N, C-alpha and C positions, 0 to 999 in steps of 0.2 A: 579333294584331299583335305584332311583335317588342318585346322589352324595349329601352328607351332607355338607352344608355350615355353618360354625361357624364364627361369627364376635365378636371380642372384641371391644366394642364401647366406644367412648369418653375417650380413653385411655390416661393415664397420662405420655405420651411419647413426648418429645420435646427437642430441643436444648435450652441452657440457653438464656433467652430473654435479649435484650440489656439493659433494665432498671435496671438489677441487675448485669450486666457483670463486673462492676468495684468494686463490693463488695469484700472485702479481702478474704472471704471464697471461693468465686468463682475463684478469681485470683490465690490463692494458689493451689487450686485443679487443675486448668488448667495448671499451671506451672509444677506440678508433672506429668501430662499427656503429657506434651510437646506440648500443643495445645493452640490456641487462646481461650479466655473465651467463645466466642459465638459459638465455634465449638465443645463444649462438651455437653453431654446429661445432662439435669437437673435432679438431684437426691436428694431427700429430705434427704437421709442418709448423704450426704456430704454438702448440701446447705440449711440446715434447717433455719438458722438465715437469710441468704440472701433472702429467700423466704417470709419472714414475711409480706412484703407489696405488694406482688403480688395479683392481682385479682384472685379469685377462687383458692387460695393457697391450700385449703383442697382437691382439685381434681387434683393437679399437682405434678410432681416430683416423680412418682412411676414406673420407667421403669422395676423394678423387677416383677411387675404384668404381663407385656407383656412377659418378659423372661420366667417365669414359665408356662404361657399359651402356648407359642410356643414350649417349650421343651416337655410338656406333649402331645400336639396335634401331633407334627411331629414324636414323638416316638411311636404313637399308631399303632396297627395292621390295623385299618381302613385306615390310611394314606398309609401304606405299600400296601394295596389292591387297592389304587388309588381311593378310595371312599370318600375322605375328601378334602375340600378346606377351608383354614383358611385365615382370613383377620384381620388386625388391623386398626381400625378407631380411629383417635386421637381427642382430645378436640379442636384442631385448624383446624379440617376438612381436614386432610391428611389421605390417606389410603395406607397401606402397603399391596400389593398383593403378596402372598407367593406362590412360585412354590412348588408343592407337592414333587418335587425331592430334596428340600432343606434338608440337613442333620441337625438333632437337634444340637443346639448350647449349649454345656454343661458347658461352662465357662462363668460366668457373666461378667468378664472383657472383654472377647472376644466379647460377645454380645454387650456391650456398644460401642466397637470399630466399629463393623459392623453397628450399628444404626447410629453412627456419620458419617460414610462414606455414608450410604444410604441417610441421610438428606442433605449431601453436594453434592452428585453426582446424586441422583435420582434413582439409581439402584446399585445392587451388584450381581456379579462382574461387573467391568467397561466394560468388553468386553465379547463376547460370549452370551450364553443363560442366561437371567437374572434369578436369584434365588429369588430375592426380588426387587420389584419396588415401588417407592413412587409417589403417584398421589395426586394432589390437588382435593379433592372430598368429598362431603358431604355424610352422611350416606344414605340419600334418593337416591342420584345418585348411590351409590354402590349397594343398594338393587334393585332398579328398572332398571338401565341401564347396570350395569356390570353383576350382578347375574341374572337379568331378572325375579325377583319375584315381586308380587304385595303387599307383606306384610312380616311380620316377627313374630317370636315367641320371646317374651321378657322375659328373666329370671331375676327377681328382687326379693329381699328378702321379700318384703311385699305382694307379689302376692299369690294367692291360691296355695296350695301344689298339685303337681301332680307327679305321679311316672315317673321316667326317661323314661320308656318304652312307656308311653302314649305320652310324648313329642317327643320322637324319631319317633313314628308312625306318628304324625302330620308332623314332619320335612321331612319324607319320601315322602310327597306329593309335596315337592319343596320349603317349607318355610324355610328361613335361621333362625338359632338360634342365638340370640344376648345375650352376657353376658357383665357385666360392667368391664371397664378397669380403674376405678377410685376407691379410697378407701372408699369414703363416699359421700353422696348427691344423686341427682336424675339424670336420663338420660335426654338428651336434648329433645326438642319438636319433632324432626324428629322420634325418637324412639317410642314415644307414638302415634304419628299420624299414623305410619305404623303398629303398633302392631295388629295382628289378634288374638293373645292370649297372656296372661300374666300368668306366672306360676313360681314356685320355686320347688326345688327338695328335700328340707330338712327343718325341723322345726327350725333349728338354722342356723346362718350365716356361709357360707362356703367361702373359697378362690375362686375367680372366675375361676382359672384354674381347680379346683376340680368340680365346677358346670359344666363346659364344658366337663370335662372328664366323668362325669356320663352319659351325653347324647351320647358322642362318644362311650362309652362302650355298651350302650343300642342299638345303631345303629349297632355296630359290631355284636351283637347277632342275629339281623335280618338276616344279610348277612351270618354269619357262620352257621346258621341253615340249609342253603342250602349247601349240601356237595359239590356241583359243585364249590363253592367258594374256596375250598382248592386246593392249588397248589402242 
């Protein structure tokens, strides 16, 4: 069976932009972190007032969404079996390519520190085999050139309901599954242009990590049904 590719797209993960780097809220936070203001991750929990004039502010400053997604995905049995690949595409068209050997990051503060280093250096760790790499890459390039797929399955709240097993069955043919990495609003044009199917897994809105987890669990069931997958 093909590896399952899951992408968190247009994610609200970025360093503090220069236009708000001098805001007192940002300066104070960066000082506590002992870092320059433009070297810390933008986080609405700490920078709410500073973000008030940012373009697309409703889609930005939610690194916790990426944290929860990676924690759930990297902790899954599917990842332990080597059958899962996860990616984080950001609103600014950067892509984090995650090595499946990466251990789940369980501390949010440690996660922020790792993301800050990743945005500064382009990879972590600095030497040896990279566990995470940061590339300047659009969603379309990620899907077509890196993953090698001709489309994707878009999971968004307003789409028709489908059982996770149906979606996992589609994904088993090589189509990446895409979940939203932003708290509200719509996906970008690339996502809709590449969508071969649009679906959702529950009548009510779920956290994105939970949406991804439903598909990951369904995919696991396909594999674990084959007793040869047990080690």
